[in-house]
Structure formats: C-alpha cells, structure tokens
C-alpha positions, 0 to 999 in steps of 0.5 A: 225959607224962601228968600235969601238969608244973608249972614253979613259980618257984624260990625260991633264989639263983642266981649271976651270972657275969662274964668279959671284957665279958660278964655271964651271968644264970643265973636269967633266961637272959640273956647281956649284953655291956657291958650290952646283951643278946646273943640266945642260944638255950636249948641254947647258953646251957645249955652256957655255964652248964655251962662256967661252973659248972666254970670251968677244969675239963674238961666232957666231951661226955658230961656235956653230953649228959646235961644237954642231951639226957637220956634218949637222946631226941636221935638226932644228939647230935654234930651238935646239940652241935657246932651249939649250941657254934658258936652259943655261940662266935659269940655270944662272938666266940670261935673254936676255933682261937684260944680266948679263952673256950672251949678244946676238949680233943680227944676229951674235951670243953671247958674255960672258960679265961677268968677268971670272977667269980661273985657271988650274986643276990637270989631269983628270985621278986623278978625273975620274975612268971610261972608256967607249967604244962603238961599233956596234955589229949588224946593229941596236944595239950599245954595250957600254962597261963600266969599273971602277966605276959608282958613283956620280960625273963625272962618272955618268955625263959621262954615262948621256952624252953618253946616250944623244949622242946615242939618238941624233944619233937615236940609239934605241937598246943599251946594257950596258955591265957592267961586268967590273964595280967594284963599283956602288953606289946609284947615279950610280943605279939612272943614269942607271935607268934614262938612261933606262927611257930616251931610253924608252921615245924615243921609244928605249930600253936599256939593262944591261948585265954582272953584277957580284959580288958587282954590281949585289948585289947592283942592286938586293938590289935596285930592279932594276931588277923589273924596267928593264931587267938584262941579264947575258951576252952581248950575252943574251942581244943581243938575247933578242932584237926582230928581232935581231939575236944572 
C-alpha cells in the first residue's frame, strides 16, 4: 500500500432512496425500516446501492464484482456475492423465489423491481464529524489516524467499514491513533471493542493509542482497558507488536 491513503469527508450531495417501508441513506451507509435502523454489513449495502442507482435495470454480476472486489483480489467471488446478496435479502425480508425488491435474472445479474423514490440530501460535511487517514508504518503494520468524534451514527459506521476493509485486505496488525479524537460516546466505545474483537477472531490484533482527556476518561470509566490494551502513543503501540521494531 505504501503511501498514506486519506479518506477525507466528501463535500457533495448524495441521494436518499425510499421504497416500501425502507429508506436508504447513501452518505451514512444506513438502511432504515419505518424509521428504525436495520443492521447491514458493507458488502450487502454496496449491492443495494448499486441496484438502487440502476433501479429497474439489469445490474450484471461482473459489474458488482468490479465494484465490490476490484483488482481481482477476491478469489471466491461467486460465494462472496451470493452470501452478501443473501444477507441483503434477509434484511429486506425478500426472497429469490418471490421477489418484492430484488429479481434474479438467471445467468446475467439482478434488477431492483420495486418503485423507488430518490431525493437529494444536504452536504455530507454537515452530517459527519470524523476524518480518517491510514498509512503503512511498518511492513506488516497499518496505522489509522482518527480525528473528530466517534459517536453513534455514520461515524461508527465509518470505523466499522474501515475495519472490515482492512480484514478483507488481510491486514493483521493495526493501530488506531485516537489522539485527535475529541469526543467518544458509548456507541463509539462499543465499535472500538467490536472492531478489536473482529480483528482477534481473524487472528490479528488491533491496538488503541494516544487517548487523552475526555476520551481517555471514557475508556477508563467503561473499563475498556480491561478488555484490550491501551497505549500512550503510536510508538508504544508499534513497539508492542511481537517481532516489530520500534
């Protein structure tokens, strides 16, 4: 990966979609049913977004492969797409046999068949208060610099998707530098613990570094330090990885 890969806040309007009892907010990665959020992982959500963008039209499996797994990095595309599509249909209460939303066009791809209302939203910058940058600081260590607020909503979703992306890339040693995080709520604490757990399940390790002031107090009050190691700086976290030079 080499050079840093900034992921700045986008300064553009992105659409919302409505169909049936559902609302899809592209800029926050949220699926809502009658106003209540439905949990949906990144790949299924991206499939849904692709189908809504081309509502009523064929979306080929190849176009989904290029969107979800670019660069031929995913060796079992068919199984991955089928699994993601199954999760999406479960979230929508849909079935391939009797589709209300997603129709399968055998051997070609999929089509969104429900009436869709699309409408614009305000700038994403008004909604998000989080900025993330990632860079490689050692041959097998990725540093993620997080600034702003890690709170309930799109901010937590952004952290969750980032971790999922790192796992898909096979990264096993990751440091979250949160020295510039100025606010952390209970959902933010939960997402950090969840991301650490997912990294552990994959045989990796996520280290948290640089917590200060309010953020450090929240982590101590919630006893996160009993669950995962907190490091005073990125240098200390890097040195803590077995076999990694400081």
